[in-house]
N, C-alpha and C positions, 0 to 999 in steps of 0.2 A: 770731323773728317778733315784730312789734310790733303793738300795738293803740293807736297814737297818736291815733286819732280819738276815743278815749274819755278824758275828763278824769281819771277815777279808777276804781278797781276796782268801785265800786258801779254806775256806769253800764255798765261792761262786763258785770258779773254780770246786770244787768237785761236788757240787749240779748241776751246769750247765752241767757238763760231764755226770752225772747220767741221767739227763732228756734227753739229746741228745741221749745217748746210748739206752735208752728205746725206742726211736722213730726211731732209725737207723737200719732198717731191713737189709740193705746191709752190714754194718759193722758186725753186729751180725751173719748174714748168712755166711760170709766168715770166721767165727771163730775167729775174732779179739777180743782181750781183752785189756782193759785200764790198764796199769801198774802204771802210775802216771799222774797227771795233776797238773798244777800250773798256775799262771797268765802268759799267753804268751807261755806256754810250755805244751807238752803232749808226753807221751810215750805209744805206742801200740805194741802188739805182735800178730803174726799170724803164725800158723804152715802151711807149704806147704803140701797140700793134693795131692793125685794122680790126682784128677779132676782139678787141677790147672796147670798141666804140658802141655807144648806145644809139637810140633812135634819133638823137640830135647830132650825131656824128662827133660827139665828144667822149672822152674817157668815162666809162661807166664808173659810178661811185664805188661799186664793190671792188674794183681793181685798185682804186686809190686807197680804200680802206685796207685791202690786203697788203699793199706795199708798206703802209704805215704800221700795220699790225706786225709784219715780219721784222721791221726795224725795231719795234718795241720788244719783240721776243728775243732778238739777239742781244739787245741792251740789258734786259732784265735777267738773262741767263749768263751774262758775261763773267760772273764769279764762280761758275760751275755749280751753282745750287739750282736744282731743277725748279723752275718757276713757270707758272701759268698765268693767264689773264683772269682777273676776277671781274673786270668790267672795262669797257672802252666806249669812247664817244669821239665823233669827228664832226668838224665844221668844214663844209665845202665853200671855198672862197672864190675860185675861178676854175674854168674848165681846163682839162688837159686835152691836148689835140694829138691826132695821129702823128707819129714820128717824134713827139716830145720825149726827151730823156728826163724822167722825174727822179728827184733825189729826196729821200726821206732821212732826216737827221733826228735820231732819238736820243734824248738825254734824261738822265735820272734827276728828278726834282727832290725826292726824299726816299729814304729807305730806313724803315724802323721795324725792327723785329722781322717778321715774315712778310711784311707788306711794303710795297713801293709804289710811287707815282712817277710816271714817265710822260714827257711831252715829246711829240713828234711833229716836225714841220716838214711838209712836202712842198717842194719848189720845182719849177721847170728849169730847163737849161739856161734861161735868161735871168734866173734868180727871182722870178715872180712867184709869190706864195700861192699855192693851189689849195692846200688844206692844212688844218691844224687838228691833231689827234691827241687825246689824253687817254692813257691806259693805267689801270690799277693792277698791280701784280700781287700774286700770292705764292710764296715759296712752299713747295711740297717736299716730301721725303725724296732723298736720292740726289744724284749728281748727273750731269750731262755726260761727262767723261768719267766712267767708273774708276775709282781709286780705292786702294785698300784702306779700310778704317782701322781704328785702334785694335779691333778684334780679328783683323786679318780677312774679314769678309769684304765683298765688293757691293757697293750700293748701286742702284740702278734708277735712272730717271723715270722708269715706268712704275716704280713703287709710289703709291699715293698715300699722303698723310691720312 
């Protein structure tokens, strides 16, 4: 499958991220924003709201995980190959507080065949590391942005291998 309408990988990464973001109600609903995207990389931000706090009045770990997972998703789909998570883990290092602006920076560590490994660092606005996330991706059939294949048909990210 080709993506010949895009001059280079950066344009494809940006177009893919825009299409995914438009369809991603969870990411948008949590107030996340895409700061940057490139091949194999993505940076997202999220402000910790009062409804994201746990019983200790710190950011619930599920919201930290969601931020890291979204950054991972945008990074591993940045080449317009439909890609899903095969496994993820997170280490919580410090609490997020109400009002904090958290930044998740996802970067590809390896991509071999249909499998990739991505690391995500989540930091607060002061640069303090809050969490470290590792995700393993698996490429499935289809593309995020449908493009004509050699046979003139359009692939879809909803087609699973």
